[in-house]
N, C-alpha and C positions, 0 to 999 in steps of 0.2 A: 162497455168501453173496451177497446182493444188493448192488446198487450203493449202497443206503442204508447197509449195514454198512461198506462201504469208505469212503463219505463220512464217516461217524461217526469211523472210525479216522484219517482225514486231518485232521479238525478240530482235533486236539490235536498234530499233527505239525509238526516243524520244516520239513518240506518244503512245507507249505501256509500258512506264516505270512502271506505277502503276498497270498494268493488270496481273493477274495470267494466267497460261496456258490455262485454260478453257475460260477465258474472251478474250484472244488473239485469240483463235479458233473462237469464236463468231464474233469478229471483222473481222477476215480473210475472213469469209464467206460473209461479206458485201462489201469486197474490190475486186478490179480488179488489174491485173498485165499487164504491158506493157513493152516490150523490145524496146529500141531505139538505132539506129545506130548513130555514131558520126556525129554531124551536124544536126540531125533531130530535128525539132521543136515540142515540146510537147504542148505548149500553145503559141499562138500569142499575142503579145502586142496589147492592145485595145479590145481584145475579152472578152466576159463574159464566165466565167467557174465556175461551182459550185463544183469543185473537190479540195480536199486536197491531196497533194502528199507526199509520203515518198520515199526517194532515198534508194533503197535496195542495188544497186551496181552502180559503175561508178560515174560520176560527171555531174551535171546539172549546166548550167550557167544561171544567171539572166542577160539577154541581152537587153539593150535599143537599138532601131532602128536596130534590127537584119536583116541582109541581105542587108544593105545599106552601103554607104561609111562612115556614121557617127556611125556605130556600136560600142557600148561600153559595155564590160562585167563588171557589177556592183558587182557581187558576184559569188562565186563558191559553190554550195551546194553538200556536200559530203554524203556518206552512213550514214544512221541513222537519217538524218536531215529531217525536215518537211518544206514544201514550199506551198505557196498559201493559207495561213491561213486567210488572210483578205478577199479575194474574196470569199472564202468558207463561211465565216461568214455573209458577208453583200451583196454578189452578185455583187460587183463593178467590173468594167472592169480592166483587167490586166494592170499594169503600165509598165511592161517589158515582154519580151518573155522568156520562159523557153526552153533552147536549150541544147541538149546533147553535152557536151564537150569531152566525150568519149563514147564508147558503154556503155549503162546504162540500168538498170532495175528499174522501178518505180511502186510503188503501188499507186492506186487511191481510194479515198473514196468520194462518192458524198454526198451532204447535205441530199438528200432524203434517202439514204441508212442509214445514221447515225440516222436520225429522225425516221426511221422505227424500230430502236432498242429501242426507248424511253419506250414503254410499256412493252416489253418483257425482256429488259436488261438495265434498267436505270443506274445501276452502271457503266456499260461499257461506256455509253454516258457521264456520269459525269466524269470519269477518262480521256476520250478523250478530253473533253472540258477543264479540268484542264491542260492537256498537251498543248493544243493550247494556253491557257493563258500564260503558261511558255515560249512558243516559242515567242509569241508577246512581252512579257516582256524582253526577251533576245535581241530581235531586237531593242526595244526602248532603252535599256541600252547601247548597242553598238553604236547606233546613238548619244546618249547623250555624250558618251566618245569621239566620233569623232568630234562632234561639239565643245566640250571643247578644244580638241587638236588643231583644226583649229583656233579657237578664240585665243588661246594662241600663236600660230605661227604668226597670223596676227598682234597681238599687239607687239610682240617681234621684228618683221620686219617692224613695222609701216606701214603695208599695202603693202610693196614692195614684190614681188614674187621672 
């Protein structure tokens, strides 16, 4: 897929919210595009992966124990969303697999590719990092709300399910 296709996918992404068109083009040149068929695994649980992904179309599932009898879909990632931010930042292994729940198109950015823009396009790197922080903050806020809801439920039911 051409740079134009990646640029288009970035245009509706949380990753490129603060970028102008020229900055998006610069970022698009550093990214790759991958088309996935439904059921195809993008990243396997337990593997190390230095990519940050943007869902351009389709839906990705965050799946624990993918392909086993204990498979659980933890979250569905929709177009425009960013996934893999923690592994991208610290190189940790993936907690869960990323699996295409429908035919999907995904943009990928490696840590090395972003770091390669540091000297020539520091503003792009700064805005991408701000976007990653917003994504992480959104995940943390959602988890805090879910924890509060679960705690409230348990106290109201005195621990009975």
